[in-house]
N, C-alpha and C positions, 0 to 999 in steps of 0.2 A: 376822095382821100386828100386832095389839095386843101379843101375847106377845113377838114379835120386838123391837118398839120398847121394851117394858118392860125386857127384858134389856139392850138397848143402852143405855138411860138409866142403869140401875143400874151397868153397867160403866163408863160415862163418868163418873158421879159418883164412883165409887171411884178411878178414875184421877186425876181432878182433886183429890180429897182427898189422895192421896199426893203429888201435885205441889205443892199449896199448903201443906199442913200439914207435910209431910216425914215422915221415919220417926220412930217412937216412941223415946223416950230408952232407951238401952241396946241399941239395935239398930243395926247397921252400915248406913250409907246404901247404897242400891243404885241402879243406873242403870236407868231405865225404858226398855224396848224395846217399842215399839208392836207389833212383829211377834209378840210373845209373847202378846198379848191374844187370848183365845179365848172366843167366845160359847158358852154352853151349848148343846149339840146341833148345833153348826155343822159338826163334823167327824165323819162316819160312814163314810168310805171312798169310793174312786173309783167303785165300782160301785153306789152307793146315792144316791138323790136327796137333795141337801142343801138347806139354807135358801137358799144362793146360787142353786142351780138353780131352786128354787121361786119365788124373787123375780123371776126372769127370765120367768116365765110369767104375770105379773100385768099388768093394765092400770093406768092412773093411779088408778082407783077401788078398787084392791085386789081386783078380780074377775078370774077366769081370762080371759086375753087370747086373742084369735084369733091363733093362731100361723101365720105364713106358712111354708108347707112348701117352702122353697127347695131342700131336698135330695131332693125327690120326683123320681121318674123315671117314664117311660112305657115299659113293657115289655109290649107287646101279645102277645108269644108266650105269656104266661101265660093270656091269654083264649082262645087257640086250642088249646094243647096238650091232647091227649086223655089223661085219667087213668083208670086202671082197676086193679082188684085183681090183684095178681100171684098166681102159683100156689105161691110159697114164702114162708115166714115171713120170709125175708131179702130177697126180691125176686121175680124171675121167671126161669124156665128156658124157653128157646126151642129147638125142634128145627128146624134149617135143612137144607133139601135141598141137598146139595153135588154130586150127580151124578144123571143120568137113566139109566134102563135103556136098553139097546140094542134098537132095533126092526130087524127083518130083513125083506127081501123073500124069499119062498120060492117054489120051484117045486113042481109036483105031485109027490107021492111023495117029497118031500125034507123032513126035519124042521126044526124051529126050535130053536136052542139057548136055554136059559133065560138070563135076565139080571135084574139088580136095580138099584134106585136106591141111593144112599148118602146118609146124613144125618149131621149133627153137632149136638151140643147146646152151647148157650151159656148161661151163668148170669149174669144181670145183677143186681148187688146194689143195694139201695136205701140211701140215706144218711138220717141223722137230723139235721135242721137244728133247732137249739134256741136260745132266748134266754130269759133270766131277768130280770124286772124286780123291783127292790126299792125301796120308798119308805118312809122313816121315817114311822111312823104319826103322830107329832106334827107333822112337816113337812106331811103331807097334810092335816091338820086345820086348819092355820093360817088358810087362806082360808075356812074354814067349809063347804067343799064337797069332801070327799076323793074323792067319786066322779068329779067333774069333773077332778081332778088325775090320777086313774088312767086315765080315758078319754083324756086328752090324751097320756099316755105310751103307751097302747095303740096309738094311731095311728102313733106313731113306730116301734114294734116291728113292726107289720104291714108298714109300708113297708120297713123294713130287711130283713125276712124275704123279701119279694117281690123286692127287688133282688138279694139273694144267690142266690135260687133261679133267677132269670133268668140271672144271670152264670154259674152252674154249668151250666145247660142248654147254654150255648155253650162254656164254657171249663173245666169240671170235669175234673180229672185225678187219678184214683185212684192212679196210680203215685207222683205227687209228694205228694198228700194223701190217704192211704188212707180217711179219713173221708168223702170226697166220692164221687160217681159220675162216670163218664166222660161228658163233654159231647160236643157235636157236633164241635168243632174237633179234638179228639184223634182222633176216628174218621175224619175227612176231612182228613188232615194230610200226605199224600204223593201226588204225582201218579203215582208208579210203583207204587202199591199196586193191588190188584184193583179197589177202588172209586175209583181215581184218575180214571177216565173221567168221574166225576161231580164233578170239580173243574174249573171253568172259570178259566183263568189270565188275569187282567187285566193282566199284564206289569209290575206295579209292583214296587218293591224298596225295601229299607231298613226302618226301624222305624216308618214312619208309614202303614202299610197297614191296611185294614179289609176286611171281607167282607160279602157279601149271601148270604142263604140262601133257597132255594126248597124248601118242605117240603110233602109230602102226608101228613097225619096220619091214623091209623086202625089198627085191628087188622091184624096181619100186615104192617104197614108200619112206622110210627114212632109210639110212644106212651110215656106215663109211668106206670110201675106204682107202687103203694103196697103194702107187705107184706100178705100173706094174713092176714085176720082183723083188720086195722086199718082206719082210716077215711081217706078222701081229704081232701086240703086242709089248711089251716092250723088246728090245734087249739089251744085255750086252756084252761088249767087255773088256776082261782083258788084259791090256797092260803090266802087270807085273811090274818089276822094271825099272824105267826110270829116267834119270838125268833131273831135272827141275830147272829152275831159281828160286832163293829165292827172298824174298821181302826186303832184307836189303839195297838195293841200291848199293851194291858193284858190280862193273862191272865184269862180267864173273863168279860170284859166283853161284854154282849149288849144288844140294843135291840129293841123291837118294830117290825116292818115289815110292810107289805102286800107279799105275794110273789105274782107271776104267772109262769107258765111258758108259753112259746109253742113249739109243736112242729110240724114238717112233715116227714113221711116220704115220700120220693119217689125215683125213679130215672129212667133213660132206657133204653128198649129200641129198638134199630134192628134190627128183624126182617128187613127187606129194604132194603139200602143204596141200592137204585135209586130209592127214594122221597124222597131228599134230594139237592140239588145245592148245592155251595158255589161261589160266585163269589169267588175269593180274590185277594189281591195288588192290591187297588184302592188306588192311591197317592192319599192324601187331599191331600197337598201339591200334586200336579199338577192336581187338580180345582180347588182354591182359586185357584191362580195361573193357571189356564187354559193351562198348559204341557203340551202333548200329553196332555190329560185322557182318562181312560177313556171309551169310548163305552158308557154304561151300558145303553141300550136294546138295543144289539147283544149285549152280554154276557147280558142277560136272555133274548134270543131263543135264544142257545145253550143256556142253562140249561133253558128250557122243552122243548127238543127232547131233552135228555138225561134228563129225568125220565121214569120208566117209563111213567106215564100220568097224566092230569089228573083222573081220576075220584075224587071224594072231597073232603075238606076241605083245600084247597090255599091257601097264602099265601106271600108274599115278605116277608122281614124285613131291615131295614137300619136304620142309625142316622140321626140327624137331618141330618147333613151330606150323606149319600148321598141322602136323601129330597129335600133342598133342590136338589141338582144334578140329580137326576132331573127335578124340576119345571122347572128352567131349560132342560135339554136338550129337554124336551117342548115348551116354547114355541118353541124353534128348529126343531123337527121337525113341529110341528102342521100347517103348510101342506103338508107332504109326507105327511101321514097318519101321524104318529108313533104308536107303540103305547101311550103313556101317556095314559090318560083318567081322568075323574072320574065316579063314580056315587054316587047318594044311597042310603045304607043307614041305616035307623033315624033318618032326619032329618039325617044327617051326610054331608058330602062325603068320599068315600073315594077316594084315588088308587089306580088299578089298572093292570095291564098285561095286555092280552088277557083281561080279565075276572077276573084274579087280583088280589086285594086286596094292596096294599103296606102293610105294618105297621111302625110305628116301635118300635125297641128300643134304648133308651139303654144297655143292657148291652153292646152291640157296640162294642168298642174301636177306637180309631184308632192303636193302637200295636202291631199284630200284626206278627210277623216274617214274612219271605217264605216262602211254601209252595213247596217244590221237589219 
């Protein structure tokens, strides 16, 4: 902070001197434009932490402030999703049985013809989610605690990576964005498809719909691979101090910066589509206005009966709006024995339906188009 004030005072004195004394003899007078005033080190590029960015992270005493994470989300699907090593360097290849052999009733002295099953292979590619943090070394040192500055930035990068991963699990589309993997919504997007029987239609329409998901996680069901030979989860690489190019446009201009790389390699494998059910076309506007709102517990009942079985790690995922109205409808149905209950898990009250935990996912949008 002292260095910043020192440069500010020097610049201010220089400006006042020009204004009060005027230009030197023999020099043409110039008009002072305050917008042209630049403090040394203040401009290093939009992707690098600047003095202005740093100043916003300090409390009145010049110490690192406690930043209120107003942009954080709750995406509990990341707590439940089962991750495992794929069998390919790029992802995972699954063999799926597409046909059963034929069994015959036989008579005595009558032979049985041979038959066989049929299989198909599906390759699921993993994506590489990355983010790079760059902080000007001198900016990080201004507060006297560069480690605290970098730690504060690390929290924001972890949150951003988690939000993007959760969003991709639901809405990733490798056709539109080849660098992503296909999420759940792309796979359960047509009621006329083979897996369309596992789409429960809530009868909403328009662009203000959302979905609930019932998923049974596990091998041979639904899980998330990471490439063969790599590691699971969010990885961090500290590259320390590096010389990076600045954004001033000056050829060859560089500056020292702390550089960190955040990386997460993952994909999604739906080995058996019967282990996920999408409750689609939930009209959020109708819920909020209480105008022919969707009967959420009825829809959940249908979903439970369409899931292949409930053996394993099963959970229901919805956004905050749906969780709110599930609770409201529960209160209306409790006298009649409504299916929504609460149970204590690890000291927390968890809303559940027929013993299946209901998990909050802020990544689930309320702007989904109608699934037909």
